BATI-40034 format. One record per residue (C-alpha): residue number from 1; residue in three letters; x, y, z. Coordinates in nm, 2 decimals, decimal comma. Layout:
BEGIN
pakol  vexgu  xx  yy  zz
NUM  ala  X  Y  Z .
...
# end
This chain:
BEGIN
pakol  vexgu  xx  yy  zz
1  unk  0,00  0,00  0,00 .
2  unk  0,14  0,34  -0,10 .
3  unk  0,18  0,59  0,18 .
4  unk  0,07  0,87  -0,07 .
5  unk  -0,29  0,96  -0,13 .
6  unk  -0,47  0,80  -0,42 .
7  unk  -0,59  1,14  -0,53 .
8  unk  -0,23  1,21  -0,65 .
9  unk  -0,28  0,94  -0,92 .
10  unk  -0,54  1,17  -1,08 .
11  unk  -0,30  1,47  -1,10 .
12  unk  -0,01  1,56  -1,33 .
13  unk  0,27  1,81  -1,24 .
14  unk  0,24  2,15  -1,40 .
15  unk  0,40  2,14  -1,75 .
16  unk  0,47  2,52  -1,74 .
17  unk  0,66  2,49  -1,41 .
18  unk  0,85  2,19  -1,54 .
19  unk  0,97  2,36  -1,86 .
20  unk  1,07  2,67  -1,65 .
21  unk  1,27  2,45  -1,41 .
22  unk  1,44  2,27  -1,70 .
23  unk  1,54  2,60  -1,85 .
24  unk  1,68  2,72  -1,52 .
25  unk  1,88  2,40  -1,49 .
26  unk  2,03  2,43  -1,83 .
27  unk  2,12  2,80  -1,76 .
28  unk  2,29  2,69  -1,44 .
29  unk  2,49  2,44  -1,64 .
30  unk  2,62  2,72  -1,86 .
31  unk  2,38  2,69  -2,16 .
32  unk  2,25  3,00  -2,34 .
33  unk  1,88  2,95  -2,29 .
34  unk  1,59  3,18  -2,35 .
35  unk  1,29  3,09  -2,14 .
36  unk  0,96  3,16  -2,29 .
37  unk  0,76  2,93  -2,07 .
38  unk  0,66  3,14  -1,77 .
39  unk  0,36  3,37  -1,77 .
40  unk  0,52  3,65  -1,58 .
41  unk  0,55  4,01  -1,69 .
42  unk  0,91  4,13  -1,71 .
43  unk  0,81  4,48  -1,59 .
44  unk  0,88  4,57  -1,23 .
45  unk  0,61  4,63  -0,98 .
46  unk  0,52  5,01  -1,00 .
47  unk  0,70  5,23  -0,75 .
48  unk  0,38  5,35  -0,58 .
49  unk  0,27  4,99  -0,50 .
50  unk  0,61  4,90  -0,36 .
51  unk  0,60  5,21  -0,15 .
52  unk  0,26  5,12  -0,01 .
53  unk  0,41  4,79  0,10 .
54  unk  0,70  4,96  0,27 .
55  unk  0,47  5,20  0,45 .
56  unk  0,26  4,90  0,57 .
57  unk  0,57  4,74  0,71 .
58  unk  0,68  5,06  0,88 .
59  unk  0,33  5,10  1,03 .
60  unk  0,34  4,75  1,18 .
61  unk  0,07  4,61  0,95 .
62  unk  0,24  4,27  0,97 .
63  unk  -0,01  4,08  1,18 .
64  unk  -0,27  3,82  1,10 .
65  unk  -0,57  3,96  0,91 .
66  unk  -0,92  3,84  0,85 .
67  unk  -0,90  3,51  0,67 .
68  unk  -1,08  3,64  0,36 .
69  unk  -0,89  3,98  0,34 .
70  unk  -0,86  4,32  0,50 .
71  unk  -1,17  4,54  0,48 .
72  unk  -0,97  4,81  0,29 .
73  unk  -0,88  4,56  0,02 .
74  unk  -1,23  4,43  -0,01 .
75  unk  -1,36  4,78  -0,05 .
76  unk  -1,10  4,84  -0,33 .
77  unk  -1,21  4,52  -0,50 .
78  unk  -1,58  4,62  -0,47 .
79  unk  -1,50  4,96  -0,62 .
80  unk  -1,30  4,80  -0,90 .
81  unk  -1,59  4,56  -0,99 .
82  unk  -1,84  4,84  -1,00 .
83  unk  -1,61  5,09  -1,18 .
84  unk  -1,47  4,86  -1,45 .
85  unk  -1,73  4,58  -1,48 .
86  unk  -2,06  4,73  -1,36 .
87  unk  -2,10  4,45  -1,11 .
88  unk  -2,21  4,53  -0,75 .
89  unk  -2,08  4,32  -0,46 .
90  unk  -2,10  4,35  -0,08 .
91  unk  -1,81  4,27  0,15 .
92  unk  -1,95  3,93  0,23 .
93  unk  -1,95  3,85  -0,14 .
94  unk  -1,57  3,91  -0,18 .
95  unk  -1,28  3,69  -0,09 .
96  unk  -0,90  3,75  -0,11 .
97  unk  -0,67  3,46  -0,16 .
98  unk  -0,30  3,38  -0,20 .
99  unk  -0,31  3,42  -0,58 .
100  unk  -0,59  3,36  -0,82 .
101  unk  -0,50  2,99  -0,82 .
102  unk  -0,59  2,95  -0,46 .
103  unk  -0,92  3,13  -0,51 .
104  unk  -1,01  2,89  -0,80 .
105  unk  -0,90  2,59  -0,59 .
106  unk  -1,10  2,69  -0,29 .
107  unk  -1,41  2,73  -0,51 .
108  unk  -1,38  2,38  -0,65 .
109  unk  -1,29  2,22  -0,32 .
110  unk  -1,60  2,39  -0,16 .
111  unk  -1,84  2,28  -0,43 .
112  unk  -1,73  1,96  -0,61 .
113  unk  -1,87  1,62  -0,51 .
114  unk  -1,75  1,29  -0,65 .
115  unk  -1,88  1,25  -1,01 .
116  unk  -1,95  1,62  -1,06 .
117  unk  -1,85  1,74  -1,40 .
118  unk  -1,67  2,07  -1,49 .
119  unk  -1,67  2,19  -1,85 .
120  unk  -1,33  2,33  -1,95 .
121  unk  -1,27  2,47  -2,30 .
122  unk  -0,94  2,34  -2,45 .
123  unk  -0,67  2,47  -2,49 .
124  unk  -0,69  2,54  -2,11 .
125  unk  -0,46  2,66  -1,84 .
126  unk  -0,29  2,34  -1,72 .
127  unk  -0,42  2,37  -1,36 .
128  unk  -0,79  2,37  -1,43 .
129  unk  -0,84  2,00  -1,49 .
130  unk  -0,59  1,90  -1,22 .
131  unk  -0,77  2,11  -0,96 .
132  unk  -1,10  1,96  -1,06 .
133  unk  -0,95  1,61  -1,03 .
134  unk  -0,80  1,69  -0,69 .
135  unk  -1,14  1,80  -0,57 .
136  unk  -1,29  1,46  -0,68 .
137  unk  -1,46  1,59  -0,99 .
138  unk  -1,45  1,50  -1,36 .
139  unk  -1,29  1,75  -1,60 .
140  unk  -1,48  1,76  -1,93 .
141  unk  -1,25  1,92  -2,19 .
142  unk  -1,42  2,07  -2,50 .
143  unk  -1,18  2,12  -2,78 .
144  unk  -1,18  2,47  -2,94 .
145  unk  -0,96  2,48  -3,25 .
146  unk  -0,79  2,77  -3,42 .
147  unk  -1,08  2,77  -3,67 .
148  unk  -1,31  2,90  -3,40 .
149  unk  -1,04  3,13  -3,26 .
150  unk  -0,98  2,88  -2,98 .
151  unk  -1,32  2,99  -2,83 .
152  unk  -1,60  2,78  -2,70 .
153  unk  -1,90  2,78  -2,93 .
154  unk  -2,26  2,78  -2,80 .
155  unk  -2,35  2,46  -2,97 .
156  unk  -2,05  2,28  -2,82 .
157  unk  -2,13  2,41  -2,48 .
158  unk  -2,49  2,28  -2,51 .
159  unk  -2,37  1,94  -2,62 .
160  unk  -2,12  1,91  -2,32 .
161  unk  -2,38  2,00  -2,05 .
162  unk  -2,52  1,70  -1,86 .
163  unk  -2,72  1,66  -1,54 .
164  unk  -2,38  1,61  -1,37 .
165  unk  -2,24  1,94  -1,49 .
166  unk  -2,16  2,17  -1,19 .
167  unk  -1,93  2,44  -1,34 .
168  unk  -1,81  2,59  -1,67 .
169  unk  -1,47  2,75  -1,65 .
170  unk  -1,41  3,04  -1,89 .
171  unk  -1,08  3,23  -1,92 .
172  unk  -1,08  3,55  -2,13 .
173  unk  -0,83  3,66  -2,24 .
174  unk  -0,70  3,31  -2,24 .
175  unk  -0,40  3,14  -2,10 .
176  unk  -0,26  2,97  -2,31 .
177  unk  -0,40  3,12  -2,64 .
178  unk  -0,46  3,48  -2,57 .
179  unk  -0,80  3,45  -2,72 .
180  unk  -1,06  3,68  -2,58 .
181  unk  -1,44  3,66  -2,60 .
182  unk  -1,63  3,96  -2,74 .
183  unk  -1,96  4,07  -2,58 .
184  unk  -2,16  3,89  -2,85 .
185  unk  -1,96  3,57  -2,82 .
186  unk  -2,01  3,57  -2,44 .
187  unk  -2,38  3,64  -2,49 .
188  unk  -2,42  3,33  -2,71 .
189  unk  -2,27  3,12  -2,42 .
190  unk  -2,47  3,29  -2,15 .
191  unk  -2,79  3,23  -2,35 .
192  unk  -2,71  2,86  -2,33 .
193  unk  -2,63  2,87  -1,95 .
194  unk  -2,96  3,06  -1,87 .
195  unk  -3,14  2,75  -1,99 .
196  unk  -2,95  2,52  -1,74 .
197  unk  -3,00  2,66  -1,39 .
198  unk  -2,79  2,38  -1,23 .
199  unk  -2,47  2,50  -1,41 .
200  unk  -2,25  2,77  -1,25 .
201  unk  -1,99  2,98  -1,42 .
202  unk  -1,63  3,04  -1,30 .
203  unk  -1,48  3,32  -1,50 .
204  unk  -1,11  3,37  -1,48 .
205  unk  -1,05  3,73  -1,57 .
206  unk  -0,68  3,75  -1,46 .
207  unk  -0,58  3,90  -1,80 .
208  unk  -0,87  4,15  -1,82 .
209  unk  -0,65  4,46  -1,87 .
210  unk  -0,41  4,29  -2,12 .
211  unk  -0,61  4,34  -2,44 .
212  unk  -0,51  4,50  -2,77 .
213  unk  -0,64  4,66  -3,09 .
214  unk  -0,92  4,84  -2,92 .
215  unk  -1,07  4,51  -2,79 .
216  unk  -1,35  4,58  -2,53 .
217  unk  -1,34  4,34  -2,23 .
218  unk  -1,66  4,21  -2,08 .
219  unk  -1,73  3,94  -1,82 .
220  unk  -2,02  3,70  -1,77 .
221  unk  -2,21  3,86  -1,49 .
222  unk  -2,18  4,19  -1,68 .
223  unk  -2,31  4,05  -2,00 .
224  unk  -2,60  3,84  -1,85 .
225  unk  -2,71  3,98  -1,51 .
226  unk  -2,95  3,69  -1,46 .
227  unk  -2,64  3,47  -1,41 .
228  unk  -2,51  3,69  -1,12 .
229  unk  -2,63  3,45  -0,85 .
230  unk  -2,44  3,15  -1,00 .
231  unk  -2,12  3,33  -1,13 .
232  unk  -1,78  3,35  -0,95 .
233  unk  -1,58  3,63  -1,10 .
234  unk  -1,21  3,57  -1,03 .
235  unk  -0,93  3,82  -1,08 .
236  unk  -0,61  3,94  -0,92 .
237  unk  -0,32  4,18  -0,93 .
238  unk  -0,05  3,94  -1,07 .
239  unk  -0,05  4,01  -1,44 .
240  unk  -0,17  4,37  -1,52 .
241  unk  0,00  4,51  -1,20 .
242  unk  0,32  4,31  -1,24 .
243  unk  0,28  4,16  -0,90 .
244  unk  0,32  3,78  -0,96 .
245  unk  0,53  3,72  -0,65 .
246  unk  0,30  3,92  -0,42 .
247  unk  0,04  3,64  -0,45 .
248  unk  -0,29  3,82  -0,43 .
249  unk  -0,60  3,70  -0,61 .
250  unk  -0,97  3,77  -0,54 .
251  unk  -1,32  3,69  -0,64 .
252  unk  -1,67  3,82  -0,62 .
253  unk  -1,97  3,58  -0,60 .
254  unk  -2,28  3,46  -0,41 .
255  unk  -2,23  3,51  -0,03 .
256  unk  -2,30  3,14  0,05 .
257  unk  -2,02  3,03  -0,19 .
258  unk  -1,78  3,29  -0,06 .
259  unk  -1,84  3,18  0,30 .
260  unk  -1,77  2,82  0,20 .
261  unk  -1,45  2,92  0,02 .
262  unk  -1,34  3,12  0,33 .
263  unk  -1,40  2,81  0,54 .
264  unk  -1,16  2,61  0,31 .
265  unk  -0,91  2,89  0,33 .
266  unk  -0,93  2,91  0,71 .
267  unk  -0,82  2,55  0,75 .
268  unk  -0,55  2,57  0,48 .
269  unk  -0,34  2,89  0,44 .
270  unk  -0,56  3,13  0,64 .
271  unk  -0,51  3,49  0,54 .
272  unk  -0,30  3,61  0,25 .
273  unk  0,01  3,81  0,33 .
274  unk  -0,08  4,13  0,51 .
275  unk  0,18  4,34  0,34 .
276  unk  0,08  4,22  -0,01 .
277  unk  -0,28  4,31  0,07 .
278  unk  -0,19  4,67  0,15 .
279  unk  0,01  4,69  -0,17 .
280  unk  -0,29  4,56  -0,36 .
281  unk  -0,51  4,83  -0,21 .
282  unk  -0,28  5,08  -0,37 .
283  unk  -0,27  4,88  -0,70 .
284  unk  -0,64  4,89  -0,74 .
285  unk  -0,70  5,24  -0,60 .
286  unk  -0,39  5,42  -0,73 .
287  unk  -0,27  5,54  -1,07 .
288  unk  -0,35  5,31  -1,36 .
289  unk  -0,16  5,49  -1,64 .
290  unk  0,12  5,23  -1,65 .
291  unk  -0,12  4,96  -1,77 .
292  unk  -0,18  5,11  -2,12 .
293  unk  0,19  5,20  -2,14 .
294  unk  0,29  4,83  -2,07 .
295  unk  0,02  4,71  -2,31 .
296  unk  0,18  4,92  -2,59 .
297  unk  0,50  4,72  -2,54 .
298  unk  0,31  4,39  -2,51 .
299  unk  0,13  4,46  -2,84 .
300  unk  0,46  4,54  -3,02 .
301  unk  0,60  4,22  -2,89 .
302  unk  0,29  4,02  -2,99 .
303  unk  0,31  4,16  -3,34 .
304  unk  0,69  4,08  -3,36 .
305  unk  0,65  3,72  -3,25 .
306  unk  0,35  3,65  -3,47 .
307  unk  0,52  3,79  -3,77 .
308  unk  0,85  3,60  -3,71 .
309  unk  0,69  3,27  -3,62 .
310  unk  0,48  3,28  -3,94 .
311  unk  0,80  3,30  -4,13 .
312  unk  0,93  2,97  -3,98 .
313  unk  0,88  2,66  -4,19 .
314  unk  0,59  2,44  -4,06 .
315  unk  0,46  2,70  -3,81 .
316  unk  0,13  2,88  -3,82 .
317  unk  0,07  3,14  -3,55 .
318  unk  -0,27  3,32  -3,50 .
319  unk  -0,28  3,67  -3,37 .
320  unk  -0,44  3,67  -3,03 .
321  unk  -0,66  3,95  -2,88 .
322  unk  -0,50  3,96  -2,54 .
323  unk  -0,29  3,82  -2,25 .
324  unk  0,08  3,78  -2,34 .
325  unk  0,08  3,44  -2,51 .
326  unk  0,08  3,31  -2,86 .
327  unk  -0,03  2,95  -2,95 .
328  unk  0,12  2,85  -3,28 .
329  unk  0,06  2,52  -3,45 .
330  unk  0,37  2,31  -3,52 .
331  unk  0,17  2,05  -3,73 .
332  unk  0,39  2,13  -4,03 .
333  unk  0,70  1,99  -3,84 .
334  unk  0,55  1,66  -3,74 .
335  unk  0,73  1,37  -3,91 .
336  unk  1,04  1,56  -3,99 .
337  unk  1,39  1,48  -3,87 .
338  unk  1,56  1,72  -3,62 .
339  unk  1,93  1,80  -3,63 .
340  unk  1,98  1,54  -3,36 .
341  unk  1,86  1,27  -3,59 .
342  unk  1,53  1,22  -3,40 .
343  unk  1,20  1,22  -3,59 .
344  unk  0,95  1,47  -3,44 .
345  unk  0,64  1,27  -3,37 .
346  unk  0,45  1,51  -3,15 .
347  unk  0,46  1,86  -3,00 .
348  unk  0,63  1,74  -2,68 .
349  unk  0,92  1,61  -2,89 .
350  unk  0,92  1,93  -3,09 .
351  unk  0,97  2,15  -2,78 .
352  unk  1,23  1,90  -2,64 .
353  unk  1,43  1,92  -2,96 .
354  unk  1,40  2,29  -2,98 .
355  unk  1,53  2,33  -2,63 .
356  unk  1,82  2,09  -2,68 .
357  unk  1,92  2,22  -3,02 .
358  unk  1,86  2,60  -2,99 .
359  unk  1,81  2,67  -2,62 .
360  unk  1,46  2,80  -2,65 .
361  unk  1,22  2,69  -2,38 .
362  unk  0,85  2,68  -2,47 .
363  unk  0,56  2,46  -2,35 .
364  unk  0,40  2,19  -2,56 .
365  unk  0,03  2,24  -2,66 .
366  unk  -0,06  1,89  -2,56 .
367  unk  -0,02  2,00  -2,19 .
368  unk  -0,30  2,25  -2,25 .
369  unk  -0,53  2,00  -2,41 .
370  unk  -0,47  2,07  -2,78 .
371  unk  -0,18  1,99  -3,00 .
372  unk  0,04  1,97  -3,21 .
373  unk  0,11  2,33  -3,09 .
374  unk  0,32  2,52  -2,84 .
375  unk  0,28  2,82  -2,61 .
376  unk  0,51  3,11  -2,61 .
377  unk  0,50  3,38  -2,34 .
378  unk  0,61  3,71  -2,49 .
379  unk  0,63  3,87  -2,14 .
380  unk  1,00  3,91  -2,17 .
381  unk  1,24  4,17  -2,32 .
382  unk  1,20  4,23  -2,69 .
383  unk  1,56  4,15  -2,78 .
384  unk  1,53  3,81  -2,63 .
385  unk  1,20  3,75  -2,81 .
386  unk  1,37  3,84  -3,14 .
387  unk  1,66  3,62  -3,07 .
388  unk  1,43  3,33  -2,97 .
389  unk  1,22  3,36  -3,29 .
390  unk  1,53  3,36  -3,50 .
391  unk  1,64  3,04  -3,33 .
392  unk  1,30  2,89  -3,39 .
393  unk  1,32  2,99  -3,76 .
394  unk  1,67  2,83  -3,78 .
395  unk  1,55  2,51  -3,60 .
396  unk  1,25  2,47  -3,83 .
397  unk  1,47  2,55  -4,14 .
398  unk  1,70  2,27  -4,04 .
399  unk  1,43  2,00  -4,02 .
400  unk  1,44  1,75  -4,29 .
# end
């Protein structure tokens, strides 16, 4: 009998963390490696946010807080939801967690019973199905191809819903594809969900502010107010505010669900870091001008990467609406021989050969539920992106 829990048999390690760790190991061994696996902005946390944290430390705000967040941060979150999304929440409808991932995990742990199904559009963030599995549920991937912009279609959602469906998870803009749903595309999905009152919606809006080309972001409870009572709207400060290491995520939703999530959190991590909470108050309430300034750089990087990848033999790269990822197909490289002599049989082998040959670390699409493809994060300095894309072009040009 194994000492470890049987639940671990249902869970795979994070592929994005694995490729980042491998890239670090190769760098430590002296290899010239460009890591494009981590979804982390290369911009520093804005100075006013860092100063707010320093002031919190100096003021002695370093004690335990309420499990679900300090009142000041809850009020900032409530103001943000009202100001930017037109959604009204009360303090007992808001929870603050140690990153968006914990908020999502808490929600699933608080609601999933054995056999419950969770619909997850694929390509998906690698953690969604694993968290569902850990909670004892059944992830139900619904493949969304490049032909539909990697977006869930209303007909496919309708087909996937069963009496066992408990949640649908939507991420817009998406990790890993950068695809973002327009208001009309979301409305088509909410029209389906209105007809199925037993299905709840978990909307991961972590990349809300990272949209380009005049794209207008909307979220589920904003588009269809009748779903307000069965929607959990998840967000955080990690991406737009360049605060990945501060580990603050939050959500708004029905009070009963938020209370259950707080109970889970109270018996696991308890409150998020007090200092990071005070920094997040400043992030949400303070100046926002740096966001469009950063987005201008992200858009330039997106356009550079899309253009250069589409010049690589066997690669096709769609132009995404948001986030800081591209999700190119490498179908045109399958069956070809790499410089090592190995034949590329799938996208995992493609990314392995690319890393070994050219020192470029990307993540295979099969880890996100749709291959043959790979994900590139362009949240790194432009010179490295240009160098990496040249290496990819060279690698693909040397396939035979």
